[in-house]
N, CA, C and O of each residue as an XYZ file, in Angstrom:
856
protein
N      80.608    182.365    211.060
C      79.818    181.131    211.219
C      79.497    180.527    209.872
O      79.540    179.309    209.699
N      79.175    181.381    208.922
C      78.875    180.881    207.578
C      80.083    180.218    206.921
O      79.977    179.213    206.218
N      81.256    180.846    207.191
C      82.481    180.319    206.604
C      82.805    178.946    207.182
O      83.243    178.051    206.458
N      82.596    178.784    208.454
C      82.872    177.470    209.109
C      81.978    176.402    208.525
O      82.440    175.299    208.232
N      80.680    176.716    208.349
C      79.757    175.739    207.750
C      80.196    175.351    206.358
O      80.103    174.187    205.969
N      80.686    176.350    205.588
C      81.149    176.036    204.224
C      82.341    175.094    204.245
O      82.431    174.200    203.404
N      83.252    175.273    205.184
C      84.401    174.398    205.288
C      83.990    172.998    205.611
O      84.570    172.049    205.082
N      82.960    172.827    206.502
C      82.514    171.516    206.859
C      81.818    170.844    205.677
O      82.038    169.662    205.414
N      80.973    171.602    204.962
C      80.226    171.026    203.845
C      81.140    170.615    202.693
O      80.842    169.679    201.951
N      82.260    171.332    202.556
C      83.153    171.088    201.425
C      84.491    170.479    201.877
O      85.554    170.802    201.347
N      84.401    169.611    202.846
C      85.615    168.909    203.324
C      86.259    168.192    202.167
O      85.560    167.584    201.356
N      87.590    168.246    202.063
C      88.283    167.581    200.923
C      87.985    166.089    200.826
O      87.888    165.554    199.722
N      87.841    165.412    201.953
C      87.505    163.985    201.899
C      86.108    163.776    201.301
O      85.887    162.837    200.537
N      85.188    164.644    201.652
C      83.838    164.563    201.077
C      83.887    164.825    199.608
O      83.148    164.188    198.857
N      84.730    165.742    199.147
C      84.917    166.011    197.719
C      85.462    164.768    197.010
O      85.070    164.479    195.879
N      86.351    164.044    197.660
C      86.864    162.800    197.082
C      85.813    161.728    196.943
O      85.812    160.964    195.978
N      84.915    161.673    197.914
C      83.799    160.711    197.818
C      82.875    161.050    196.656
O      82.374    160.158    195.971
N      82.649    162.357    196.437
C      81.826    162.755    195.299
C      82.492    162.355    193.978
O      81.837    161.862    193.059
N      83.794    162.576    193.907
C      84.538    162.166    192.703
C      84.454    160.666    192.494
O      84.248    160.208    191.370
N      84.608    159.901    193.555
C      84.496    158.437    193.427
C      83.129    158.022    192.964
O      83.004    157.127    192.128
N      82.091    158.655    193.489
C      80.729    158.312    193.107
C      80.497    158.614    191.640
O      79.879    157.820    190.930
N      80.984    159.746    191.184
C      80.862    160.078    189.748
C      81.619    159.056    188.880
O      81.156    158.660    187.811
N      82.798    158.643    189.378
C      83.597    157.672    188.645
C      82.881    156.336    188.508
O      82.882    155.729    187.437
N      82.279    155.888    189.582
C      81.580    154.615    189.547
C      80.293    154.709    188.740
O      79.867    153.735    188.119
N      79.679    155.884    188.754
C      78.433    156.080    188.033
C      78.591    156.254    186.537
O      77.605    156.222    185.800
N      79.826    156.438    186.077
C      80.093    156.649    184.636
C      80.893    155.505    184.022
O      81.500    155.664    182.963
N      80.890    154.364    184.684
C      81.717    153.239    184.179
C      81.282    152.769    182.810
O      82.099    152.213    182.077
N      80.032    152.967    182.433
C      79.567    152.482    181.156
C      79.877    153.403    179.992
O      79.588    153.040    178.852
N      80.439    154.552    180.217
C      80.758    155.470    179.125
C      82.080    155.137    178.454
O      82.883    154.372    178.988
N      82.303    155.721    177.270
C      83.584    155.572    176.617
C      84.699    156.222    177.425
O      84.439    157.076    178.274
N      85.934    155.822    177.164
C      87.050    156.296    178.010
C      87.209    157.784    177.966
O      87.270    158.407    179.026
N      87.280    158.400    176.800
C      87.524    159.817    176.728
C      86.376    160.648    177.291
O      86.626    161.528    178.114
N      85.116    160.408    176.880
C      84.016    161.198    177.473
C      83.933    161.034    178.999
O      83.655    161.991    179.720
N      84.175    159.819    179.470
C      84.104    159.604    180.904
C      85.186    160.374    181.631
O      84.915    160.979    182.668
N      86.397    160.369    181.120
C      87.499    161.078    181.803
C      87.273    162.568    181.758
O      87.625    163.268    182.707
N      86.704    163.070    180.699
C      86.401    164.511    180.639
C      85.402    164.861    181.715
O      85.539    165.888    182.379
N      84.404    164.026    181.895
C      83.420    164.251    182.972
C      84.085    164.240    184.342
O      83.772    165.070    185.195
N      85.003    163.299    184.554
C      85.658    163.213    185.827
C      86.597    164.404    186.086
O      86.676    164.913    187.204
N      87.303    164.834    185.034
C      88.188    166.011    185.212
C      87.363    167.278    185.427
O      87.753    168.125    186.230
N      86.235    167.431    184.734
C      85.364    168.578    184.981
C      84.809    168.523    186.395
O      84.649    169.555    187.048
N      84.512    167.301    186.872
C      84.053    167.157    188.257
C      85.089    167.628    189.236
O      84.760    168.343    190.183
N      86.364    167.240    189.033
C      87.434    167.712    189.909
C      87.539    169.230    189.907
O      87.682    169.863    190.953
N      87.463    169.796    188.713
C      87.571    171.263    188.609
C      86.394    171.952    189.278
O      86.560    172.984    189.929
N      85.191    171.375    189.117
C      84.015    171.943    189.748
C      84.082    171.863    191.276
O      83.730    172.818    191.969
N      84.529    170.736    191.787
C      84.660    170.568    193.235
C      85.679    171.564    193.788
O      85.465    172.136    194.857
N      86.794    171.777    193.064
C      87.790    172.745    193.524
C      87.200    174.168    193.560
O      87.421    174.921    194.509
N      86.455    174.513    192.519
C      85.841    175.834    192.463
C      84.871    176.026    193.626
O      84.871    177.083    194.257
N      84.053    175.030    193.916
C      83.114    175.154    195.039
C      83.886    175.232    196.319
O      83.537    176.031    197.188
N      84.905    174.452    196.478
C      85.706    174.492    197.691
C      86.399    175.821    197.896
O      86.521    176.307    199.021
N      86.852    176.407    196.796
C      87.580    177.668    196.866
C      86.683    178.891    196.982
O      87.187    180.003    197.143
N      85.393    178.720    196.906
C      84.485    179.882    196.969
C      84.694    180.675    198.259
O      84.642    180.110    199.351
N      84.926    181.947    198.137
C      85.101    182.797    199.308
C      86.489    182.766    199.884
O      86.753    183.444    200.877
N      87.407    181.987    199.286
C      88.773    181.913    199.758
C      89.740    182.597    198.768
O      89.463    182.661    197.570
N      90.820    183.081    199.257
C      91.812    183.737    198.436
C      92.619    182.683    197.670
O      93.145    181.752    198.279
N      92.722    182.815    196.373
C      93.532    181.907    195.531
C      94.908    182.539    195.340
O      95.027    183.609    194.743
N      95.918    181.895    195.834
C      97.274    182.378    195.711
C      98.021    181.621    194.617
O      98.494    180.503    194.821
N      98.112    182.245    193.477
C      98.805    181.595    192.329
C      99.961    182.521    191.910
O      99.751    183.613    191.381
N     101.172    182.048    192.164
C     102.368    182.804    191.730
C     102.635    182.471    190.294
O     103.097    181.374    189.979
N     102.347    183.412    189.412
C     102.447    183.179    187.975
C     103.603    183.971    187.386
O     103.644    185.197    187.490
N     104.536    183.266    186.771
C     105.637    183.896    186.031
C     105.938    183.016    184.819
O     105.806    181.793    184.868
N     106.339    183.662    183.747
C     106.714    182.903    182.548
C     107.885    181.991    182.831
O     108.006    180.931    182.218
N     108.761    182.388    183.760
C     109.887    181.546    184.127
C     109.422    180.234    184.741
O     110.047    179.193    184.537
N     108.329    180.282    185.492
C     107.793    179.067    186.092
C     107.251    178.114    185.055
O     107.409    176.899    185.168
N     106.601    178.679    184.029
C     106.141    177.818    182.917
C     107.314    177.149    182.249
O     107.275    175.955    181.955
N     108.365    177.923    182.007
C     109.569    177.360    181.385
C     110.244    176.285    182.263
O     110.756    175.284    181.760
N     110.231    176.516    183.551
C     110.821    175.516    184.464
C     110.018    174.223    184.419
O     110.577    173.131    184.314
N     108.688    174.366    184.502
C     107.843    173.172    184.444
C     107.948    172.445    183.121
O     107.968    171.214    183.081
N     108.017    173.213    182.023
C     108.210    172.603    180.703
C     109.517    171.854    180.599
O     109.569    170.753    180.052
N     110.565    172.444    181.120
C     111.894    171.791    181.061
C     111.917    170.511    181.893
O     112.408    169.482    181.427
N     111.405    170.561    183.089
C     111.351    169.368    183.931
C     110.506    168.281    183.306
O     110.878    167.108    183.313
N     109.348    168.683    182.755
C     108.491    167.711    182.065
C     109.163    167.057    180.907
O     109.028    165.848    180.722
N     109.894    167.819    180.105
C     110.603    167.238    178.955
C     111.726    166.311    179.429
O     111.926    165.241    178.854
N     112.450    166.708    180.462
C     113.536    165.884    180.967
C     113.040    164.525    181.470
O     113.769    163.534    181.417
N     111.830    164.487    181.944
C     111.267    163.251    182.470
C     110.600    162.417    181.356
O     110.823    161.210    181.263
N     109.795    163.063    180.528
C     108.928    162.349    179.615
C     109.618    161.867    178.355
O     109.281    160.800    177.843
N     110.594    162.640    177.832
C     111.262    162.238    176.564
C     112.024    160.927    176.744
O     111.861    160.026    175.921
N     112.854    160.778    177.788
C     113.530    159.491    177.989
C     112.529    158.322    178.166
O     112.705    157.243    177.600
N     111.496    158.571    178.956
C     110.488    157.511    179.160
C     109.798    157.174    177.848
O     109.511    156.008    177.581
N     109.530    158.187    177.026
C     108.916    157.921    175.730
C     109.790    157.060    174.848
O     109.285    156.176    174.157
N     111.093    157.298    174.854
C     112.025    156.531    174.047
C     112.163    155.100    174.570
O     112.285    154.162    173.781
N     112.146    154.930    175.884
C     112.319    153.634    176.483
C     111.074    152.761    176.305
O     111.175    151.576    175.988
N     109.905    153.362    176.513
C     108.662    152.584    176.531
C     107.764    152.918    175.336
O     106.540    152.862    175.451
N     108.352    153.262    174.204
C     107.576    153.736    173.079
C     106.521    152.726    172.622
O     105.351    153.077    172.466
N     106.926    151.495    172.412
C     105.979    150.470    171.913
C     104.867    150.206    172.909
O     103.707    150.055    172.526
N     105.212    150.151    174.166
C     104.184    149.906    175.179
C     103.177    151.044    175.236
O     101.975    150.811    175.364
N     103.664    152.261    175.141
C     102.776    153.439    175.162
C     101.869    153.456    173.940
O     100.680    153.749    174.058
N     102.402    153.152    172.796
C     101.617    153.122    171.572
C     100.462    152.116    171.685
O      99.368    152.346    171.169
N     100.729    151.000    172.370
C      99.711    149.968    172.519
C      98.720    150.322    173.634
O      97.526    150.062    173.491
N      99.186    150.903    174.728
C      98.354    151.054    175.937
C      97.557    152.336    175.938
O      96.382    152.316    176.305
N      98.138    153.439    175.549
C      97.510    154.750    175.702
C      96.186    154.848    174.941
O      95.202    155.328    175.503
N      96.133    154.401    173.660
C      94.823    154.492    172.989
C      93.700    153.710    173.697
O      92.552    154.155    173.713
N      94.028    152.565    174.270
C      93.040    151.782    174.968
C      92.589    152.500    176.233
O      91.402    152.510    176.560
N      93.538    153.100    176.942
C      93.233    153.747    178.226
C      92.483    155.072    178.028
O      91.568    155.389    178.788
N      92.868    155.831    177.018
C      92.345    157.187    176.870
C      91.430    157.424    175.663
O      90.596    158.330    175.675
N      91.595    156.611    174.636
C      90.785    156.812    173.432
C      89.570    155.917    173.434
O      88.485    156.345    173.039
N      89.731    154.688    173.870
C      88.687    153.689    173.840
C      88.394    153.287    172.381
O      87.649    153.970    171.679
N      88.984    152.186    171.948
C      88.883    151.757    170.563
C      87.624    150.936    170.291
O      87.394    150.499    169.164
N      86.816    150.729    171.322
C      85.632    149.916    171.155
C      84.503    150.758    170.540
O      84.254    151.885    170.967
N      83.846    150.209    169.561
C      82.670    150.867    168.985
C      81.498    150.735    169.943
O      81.403    149.723    170.638
N      80.567    151.753    170.014
C      80.602    152.977    169.211
C      81.304    154.132    169.911
O      81.221    155.269    169.446
N      81.999    153.865    171.024
C      82.601    154.971    171.785
C      83.566    155.767    170.992
O      83.650    156.985    171.145
N      84.326    155.085    170.113
C      85.336    155.792    169.348
C      84.722    156.810    168.373
O      85.404    157.743    167.948
N      83.435    156.635    168.017
C      82.800    157.561    167.106
C      82.642    158.944    167.736
O      82.518    159.933    167.013
N      82.644    159.033    169.048
C      82.436    160.301    169.737
C      83.734    160.997    170.086
O      83.720    162.074    170.684
N      84.868    160.392    169.719
C      86.198    160.909    170.101
C      86.839    161.604    168.893
O      86.845    161.077    167.781
N      87.370    162.787    169.143
C      88.112    163.512    168.094
C      89.529    163.849    168.628
O      89.785    163.829    169.832
N      90.401    164.148    167.705
C      91.750    164.523    168.118
C      91.760    165.769    168.954
O      92.556    165.875    169.886
N      90.895    166.724    168.651
C      90.831    167.962    169.439
C      90.430    167.660    170.867
O      90.976    168.242    171.805
N      89.460    166.735    171.044
C      89.026    166.328    172.371
C      90.192    165.701    173.145
O      90.417    166.020    174.313
N      90.915    164.821    172.490
C      92.053    164.137    173.166
C      93.108    165.157    173.588
O      93.542    165.182    174.739
N      93.513    166.002    172.629
C      94.582    166.968    172.936
C      94.148    167.967    174.025
O      94.906    168.214    174.963
N      92.968    168.528    173.913
C      92.530    169.511    174.873
C      92.379    168.914    176.268
O      92.786    169.524    177.257
N      91.786    167.709    176.347
C      91.537    167.133    177.659
C      92.839    166.676    178.334
O      92.987    166.828    179.547
N      93.769    166.127    177.572
C      95.004    165.598    178.154
C      96.018    166.678    178.490
O      96.718    166.586    179.497
N      96.098    167.715    177.637
C      97.150    168.706    177.790
C      96.689    169.914    178.628
O      97.495    170.545    179.312
N      95.401    170.222    178.565
C      94.913    171.415    179.281
C      93.977    171.034    180.455
O      94.239    171.405    181.599
N      92.924    170.317    180.174
C      91.918    170.055    181.215
C      92.476    169.186    182.314
O      92.381    169.568    183.480
N      93.053    168.037    182.010
C      93.521    167.129    183.038
C      94.570    167.720    183.988
O      94.418    167.632    185.206
N      95.631    168.321    183.439
C      96.631    168.894    184.356
C      96.085    169.982    185.259
O      96.422    170.046    186.442
N      95.229    170.851    184.691
C      94.686    171.930    185.462
C      93.769    171.392    186.588
O      93.902    171.769    187.753
N      92.839    170.501    186.199
C      91.899    169.975    187.177
C      92.591    169.159    188.281
O      92.303    169.324    189.467
N      93.496    168.288    187.866
C      94.148    167.404    188.845
C      95.060    168.189    189.771
O      95.081    167.931    190.974
N      95.819    169.151    189.233
C      96.724    169.912    190.129
C      95.977    170.819    191.057
O      96.341    170.938    192.227
N      94.933    171.467    190.570
C      94.140    172.312    191.466
C      93.500    171.498    192.554
O      93.547    171.894    193.719
N      92.895    170.361    192.216
C      92.189    169.543    193.197
C      93.141    168.873    194.193
O      92.988    168.997    195.408
N      94.137    168.151    193.634
C      94.997    167.343    194.524
C      96.138    168.159    195.171
O      96.557    167.846    196.286
N      96.627    169.167    194.502
C      97.709    169.932    195.092
C      97.178    171.157    195.849
O      97.458    171.311    197.038
N      96.424    172.019    195.182
C      95.985    173.267    195.823
C      94.941    173.001    196.904
O      94.814    173.789    197.842
N      94.188    171.898    196.787
C      93.162    171.587    197.795
C      93.604    170.521    198.756
O      93.776    170.774    199.949
N      93.789    169.319    198.234
C      94.091    168.181    199.140
C      95.467    168.302    199.783
O      95.597    168.140    200.997
N      96.466    168.578    199.007
C      97.829    168.626    199.579
C      97.931    169.795    200.586
O      98.572    169.663    201.628
N      97.315    170.902    200.273
C      97.368    172.044    201.160
C      96.597    171.783    202.484
O      96.989    172.245    203.556
N      95.499    171.031    202.360
C      94.655    170.836    203.532
C      94.972    169.550    204.295
O      94.813    169.506    205.514
N      95.417    168.503    203.598
C      95.570    167.208    204.240
C      97.013    166.668    204.218
O      97.305    165.630    204.813
N      97.895    167.378    203.533
C      99.283    166.957    203.587
C      99.737    166.208    202.347
O      98.936    165.759    201.527
N     101.073    166.092    202.242
C     101.733    165.533    201.066
C     101.330    164.086    200.800
O     100.912    163.750    199.692
N     101.455    163.225    201.818
C     101.276    161.786    201.597
C      99.828    161.393    201.387
O      99.544    160.506    200.582
N      98.906    162.031    202.090
C      97.511    161.721    201.891
C      97.052    162.141    200.500
O      96.306    161.422    199.836
N      97.504    163.308    200.073
C      97.169    163.748    198.711
C      97.727    162.829    197.668
O      97.074    162.540    196.665
N      98.986    162.345    197.909
C      99.572    161.391    196.970
C      98.853    160.054    196.912
O      98.658    159.486    195.838
N      98.456    159.553    198.093
C      97.708    158.286    198.127
C      96.373    158.396    197.430
O      95.980    157.507    196.675
N      95.666    159.507    197.687
C      94.375    159.678    197.058
C      94.489    159.924    195.538
O      93.578    159.603    194.774
N      95.610    160.489    195.132
C      95.847    160.681    193.689
C      95.995    159.316    193.014
O      95.513    159.117    191.899
N      96.661    158.381    193.691
C      96.817    157.015    193.148
C      95.470    156.314    193.089
O      95.189    155.613    192.117
N      94.625    156.484    194.109
C      93.277    155.918    194.121
C      92.465    156.480    192.971
O      91.721    155.762    192.302
N      92.621    157.784    192.754
C      91.901    158.411    191.629
C      92.328    157.824    190.310
O      91.513    157.726    189.392
N      93.597    157.424    190.182
C      94.079    156.775    188.983
C      93.380    155.442    188.752
O      93.049    155.096    187.618
N      93.157    154.695    189.831
C      92.418    153.435    189.743
C      91.008    153.696    189.217
O      90.521    152.993    188.333
N      90.364    154.721    189.778
C      88.988    155.048    189.329
C      88.955    155.451    187.866
O      88.047    155.068    187.129
N      89.946    156.223    187.451
C      90.013    156.698    186.055
C      90.173    155.539    185.061
O      89.529    155.501    184.013
N      91.063    154.589    185.429
C      91.419    153.524    184.483
C      90.629    152.221    184.673
O      90.844    151.254    183.942
N      89.734    152.196    185.636
C      89.025    150.947    185.951
C      88.263    150.359    184.773
O      88.343    149.147    184.571
N      87.528    151.139    183.979
C      86.773    150.503    182.869
C      87.665    149.903    181.801
O      87.335    148.851    181.254
N      88.797    150.546    181.484
C      89.621    150.116    180.403
C      90.682    149.082    180.817
O      91.059    148.224    180.018
N      91.150    149.168    182.042
C      92.204    148.231    182.510
C      91.711    147.292    183.602
O      92.492    146.512    184.147
N      90.412    147.361    183.927
C      89.875    146.574    185.039
C      89.948    145.062    184.786
O      90.005    144.276    185.732
N      89.947    144.664    183.526
C      90.019    143.237    183.228
C      91.449    142.697    183.308
O      91.683    141.493    183.196
N      92.381    143.598    183.500
C      93.812    143.207    183.578
C      94.384    143.843    184.844
O      94.938    144.941    184.790
N      94.251    143.146    186.004
C      94.672    143.732    187.279
C      96.125    144.186    187.274
O      96.451    145.224    187.848
N      97.007    143.412    186.625
C      98.420    143.808    186.617
C      98.617    145.133    185.888
O      99.376    145.997    186.328
N      97.915    145.275    184.759
C      97.981    146.533    183.992
C      97.435    147.691    184.829
O      98.024    148.771    184.878
N      96.300    147.444    185.486
C      95.670    148.490    186.295
C      96.610    148.948    187.407
O      96.750    150.145    187.658
N      97.250    147.987    188.070
C      98.176    148.322    189.146
C      99.381    149.086    188.597
O      99.824    150.068    189.192
N      99.911    148.626    187.450
C     101.093    149.280    186.863
C     100.753    150.711    186.420
O     101.520    151.632    186.698
N      99.639    150.908    185.747
C      99.272    152.229    185.259
C      98.962    153.162    186.437
O      99.411    154.307    186.469
N      98.205    152.665    187.381
C      97.843    153.514    188.543
C      99.073    153.805    189.382
O      99.223    154.910    189.903
N      99.963    152.813    189.519
C     101.222    153.050    190.253
C     102.089    154.075    189.568
O     102.686    154.925    190.229
N     102.169    154.011    188.268
C     102.942    155.020    187.517
C     102.360    156.413    187.689
O     103.089    157.391    187.852
N     101.022    156.487    187.651
C     100.386    157.772    187.893
C     100.667    158.268    189.314
O     100.828    159.468    189.538
N     100.725    157.343    190.265
C     101.029    157.728    191.628
C     102.444    158.277    191.771
O     102.672    159.247    192.495
N     103.382    157.656    191.082
C     104.778    158.120    191.112
C     104.877    159.527    190.500
O     105.551    160.400    191.046
N     104.218    159.732    189.393
C     104.225    161.058    188.769
C     103.515    162.049    189.696
O     103.898    163.217    189.765
N     102.483    161.588    190.406
C     101.805    162.465    191.345
C     102.717    162.963    192.442
O     102.627    164.117    192.860
N     103.600    162.092    192.909
C     104.602    162.474    193.934
C     105.518    163.541    193.344
O     105.846    164.514    194.023
N     105.934    163.374    192.094
C     106.761    164.392    191.443
C     106.033    165.738    191.389
O     106.605    166.767    191.747
N     104.785    165.733    190.948
C     104.040    166.975    190.866
C     103.852    167.602    192.273
O     103.867    168.823    192.424
N     103.678    166.753    193.275
C     103.529    167.265    194.626
C     104.819    167.939    195.103
O     104.779    168.988    195.746
N     105.969    167.321    194.779
C     107.244    167.910    195.165
C     107.480    169.246    194.455
O     107.974    170.197    195.061
N     107.128    169.310    193.179
C     107.242    170.549    192.434
C     106.364    171.639    193.017
O     106.747    172.806    193.100
N     105.164    171.216    193.420
C     104.229    172.207    194.035
C     104.807    172.747    195.319
O     104.722    173.948    195.575
N     105.387    171.902    196.124
C     105.931    172.361    197.415
C     107.165    173.248    197.189
O     107.344    174.240    197.896
N     108.006    172.908    196.225
C     109.258    173.632    196.055
C     109.105    174.880    195.197
O     109.686    175.919    195.514
N     108.337    174.797    194.120
C     108.282    175.865    193.150
C     106.902    176.534    193.023
O     106.808    177.668    192.554
N     105.858    175.850    193.429
C     104.531    176.425    193.337
C     103.652    175.697    192.306
O     104.078    174.778    191.608
N     102.430    176.159    192.261
C     101.404    175.490    191.445
C     101.656    175.613    189.951
O     101.405    174.665    189.207
N     102.139    176.744    189.502
C     102.342    176.964    188.072
C     103.345    175.951    187.488
O     103.137    175.420    186.397
N     104.418    175.696    188.219
C     105.434    174.738    187.740
C     104.839    173.326    187.697
O     105.088    172.578    186.751
N     104.067    172.966    188.702
C     103.439    171.644    188.714
C     102.489    171.438    187.528
O     102.494    170.386    186.889
N     101.682    172.453    187.248
C     100.734    172.359    186.127
C     101.459    172.269    184.800
O     101.100    171.463    183.942
N     102.501    173.111    184.627
C     103.262    173.113    183.378
C     103.982    171.757    183.160
O     104.002    171.236    182.045
N     104.547    171.217    184.195
C     105.208    169.922    184.108
C     104.202    168.826    183.762
O     104.445    167.996    182.886
N     103.084    168.838    184.457
C     102.031    167.854    184.237
C     101.547    167.888    182.790
O     101.375    166.847    182.157
N     101.331    169.096    182.278
C     100.829    169.247    180.916
C     101.860    168.732    179.905
O     101.499    168.099    178.913
N     103.140    169.008    180.161
C     104.198    168.530    179.258
C     104.299    167.013    179.249
O     104.424    166.397    178.191
N     104.245    166.403    180.457
C     104.313    164.960    180.533
C     103.113    164.332    179.799
O     103.280    163.367    179.054
N     101.933    164.869    180.007
C     100.758    164.326    179.318
C     100.889    164.457    177.797
O     100.486    163.562    177.054
N     101.455    165.578    177.344
C     101.619    165.771    175.909
C     102.536    164.718    175.324
O     102.215    164.121    174.296
N     103.674    164.480    175.961
C     104.665    163.559    175.388
C     104.275    162.099    175.592
O     104.353    161.298    174.660
N     103.860    161.753    176.794
C     103.620    160.333    177.116
C     102.192    159.858    176.763
O     101.974    158.658    176.595
N     101.249    160.756    176.652
C      99.868    160.348    176.415
C      99.321    160.803    175.060
O      98.778    160.004    174.297
N      99.469    162.075    174.778
C      98.862    162.615    173.564
C      99.606    162.174    172.308
O      98.973    161.850    171.303
N     100.939    162.154    172.345
C     101.720    161.743    171.183
C     101.429    160.305    170.801
O     101.174    160.044    169.625
N     101.452    159.329    171.755
C     101.092    157.959    171.365
C      99.654    157.826    170.826
O      99.413    157.051    169.900
N      98.713    158.569    171.394
C      97.359    158.528    170.925
C      97.297    159.080    169.491
O      96.543    158.565    168.665
N      98.059    160.090    169.202
C      98.080    160.666    167.844
C      98.661    159.685    166.827
O      98.109    159.495    165.743
N      99.792    159.062    167.197
C     100.475    158.173    166.270
C      99.683    156.906    166.009
O      99.758    156.344    164.916
N      98.939    156.455    166.979
C      98.166    155.218    166.787
C      96.772    155.443    166.195
O      96.179    154.534    165.614
N      96.254    156.684    166.356
C      94.908    156.989    165.841
C      94.958    158.328    165.101
O      94.250    159.273    165.450
N      95.791    158.387    164.096
C      95.979    159.649    163.381
C      94.675    160.091    162.713
O      94.461    161.284    162.498
N      93.805    159.132    162.384
C      92.558    159.532    161.735
C      91.674    160.383    162.616
O      90.878    161.176    162.114
N      91.804    160.228    163.942
C      90.989    161.028    164.861
C      91.423    162.522    164.787
O      90.604    163.417    164.995
N      92.679    162.765    164.499
C      93.191    164.128    164.461
C      93.009    164.769    163.089
O      93.399    165.919    162.886
N      92.422    164.037    162.150
C      92.129    164.579    160.856
C      90.685    165.033    160.723
O      90.254    165.532    159.683
N      89.920    164.832    161.867
C      88.498    165.189    161.782
C      88.330    166.694    161.932
O      87.207    167.197    161.889
């Protein structure tokens, strides 16, 4: 009886509403601190949801290598094709160049949040929780909505940019969902981390090298 009540209280849709509320409540923060709060929220919601349940994580070094290889195969060509656009867009979306928000951002914060925190939190929440409980397409749709919430403060004044960035995140979300279904969670996390490193962290580093010298 207790287990059933826990499942009702921690319904995945309810968790999504909590995430949306946190996203709307932090619109006034700088881009990087706000996203860290949102990613920690996702991770916390997943942990609460998973309390008392068995976590099945098939971990092998080969899976990390597979995810790394797939991530490189996807992100390196995209990086070469859209290099200038990424250099211009990524710092605005993830670093927040507006004062005084940039004063609170460091290179370590950017690297850690994009390469470790974001892939782990998003894959656990959207793949291990939502996709497992509500299915492939619903998890993918809600992942796209989450992208809108993440990028709303920085791209909200440019609807076309917001749609393009959120749509791109949605397409990548479908890729991660497919990897999760075919190979498991470890491959999806490794691929996600690699894509974030190449397409997000590298442009942020090249455009704001001073942040990584702190």
